[in-house]
C-alpha positions in Angstrom: 95.2 79.4 99.0 91.7 80.5 97.9 90.6 80.6 101.6 93.7 82.7 102.5 93.0 85.2 99.6 89.3 85.5 100.6 90.2 86.0 104.3 92.8 88.7 103.3 90.1 90.4 101.2 87.6 90.3 104.0 90.2 91.7 106.5 91.2 94.4 104.0 87.5 95.4 103.7 86.9 95.4 107.5 90.0 97.4 108.4 89.5 99.8 105.5 85.8 100.2 106.6 86.9 101.0 110.1 89.4 103.6 108.9 86.7 105.0 106.6 84.3 105.4 109.5 87.1 107.2 111.4 87.5 109.6 108.5 83.8 110.3 108.2 83.4 110.7 111.9 86.2 113.3 112.0 84.6 115.3 109.1 81.3 115.1 111.0 82.9 116.5 114.1 84.5 119.4 112.2 81.3 120.2 110.4 79.3 120.1 113.7 81.6 122.7 115.1 80.6 125.2 112.4 83.1 124.7 109.6 81.8 124.2 106.1 82.0 120.7 104.6 84.5 121.9 101.9 86.9 123.1 104.6 86.5 119.9 106.6 87.4 117.8 103.5 90.0 119.9 101.7 91.7 122.1 104.3 94.1 120.2 104.4 93.1 117.5 101.9 94.0 114.6 104.3 90.3 114.0 105.1 89.2 113.5 101.5 92.3 111.4 100.8 91.5 109.1 103.7 87.8 108.8 102.7 88.6 108.1 99.1 91.5 105.7 99.8 89.7 103.7 102.4 86.5 103.5 100.3 88.4 102.1 97.4 90.3 99.7 99.6 87.1 98.5 101.3 85.3 98.0 98.0 88.3 96.2 96.6 88.6 93.9 99.6 84.9 93.0 99.3 85.2 92.3 95.6 88.3 90.1 96.3 86.3 88.3 99.1 83.5 87.7 96.6 86.0 86.5 93.9 85.0 89.4 91.5 87.7 90.3 88.9 89.6 93.5 89.5 89.0 93.6 93.2 92.7 93.4 94.0 93.4 96.3 91.5 90.8 98.5 93.1 92.1 97.6 96.6 95.7 98.4 95.6 94.6 101.8 94.3 92.8 102.6 97.5 95.8 101.4 99.6 98.1 103.5 97.5 96.0 106.6 98.2 96.1 105.8 101.9 99.9 105.3 101.8 100.2 108.6 100.0 98.2 110.2 102.8 100.6 108.8 105.4 103.6 110.0 103.4 102.3 113.5 102.9 101.5 113.8 106.6 104.9 112.5 107.6 106.8 114.6 105.1 104.9 117.8 105.9 106.6 118.0 109.3 103.5 117.2 111.3 103.9 115.7 114.8 104.5 112.0 114.6 101.5 111.4 116.9 99.3 112.7 114.0 100.5 110.3 111.3 102.0 107.3 113.1 98.6 105.4 113.1 98.3 105.9 109.3 101.8 104.5 108.8 101.1 101.4 110.9 97.7 100.8 109.2 99.4 101.4 105.8 101.8 98.6 106.5 98.9 96.3 107.4 96.9 97.3 104.4 99.9 96.7 102.1 100.4 93.2 103.4 96.7 92.4 103.0 96.4 93.8 99.5 99.6 92.1 98.5 98.2 88.8 99.6 95.1 89.4 97.6 97.1 90.5 94.6 99.6 87.6 94.6 97.3 84.6 95.4 95.2 83.3 92.5 91.4 84.0 92.5 90.4 80.4 91.6 
């Protein structure tokens, strides 16, 4: 079970890291087109939520992979922020093509963080 927990932690970190890169890349594109950084992050606040949520999930996944205490808790906080992002996007009336990826990845992240949270560390 320890191997499954560590593998889930590593997968959580890798997927969250990929999502983090996507969020940072989007902010870079917006800023390169002349918008201020504050507008890119907070208008609407989905970019900052994605960056914060995936950062916490990635760090939590790495800590779980390394068997460090509280890695699962940090991961669940990050995944909760990412799930909140998907819910806000869906409930705001945005086109489904804009938020469907977040919903799918939220489900995957929930399964991975749930695995890390339920299985014993040692």
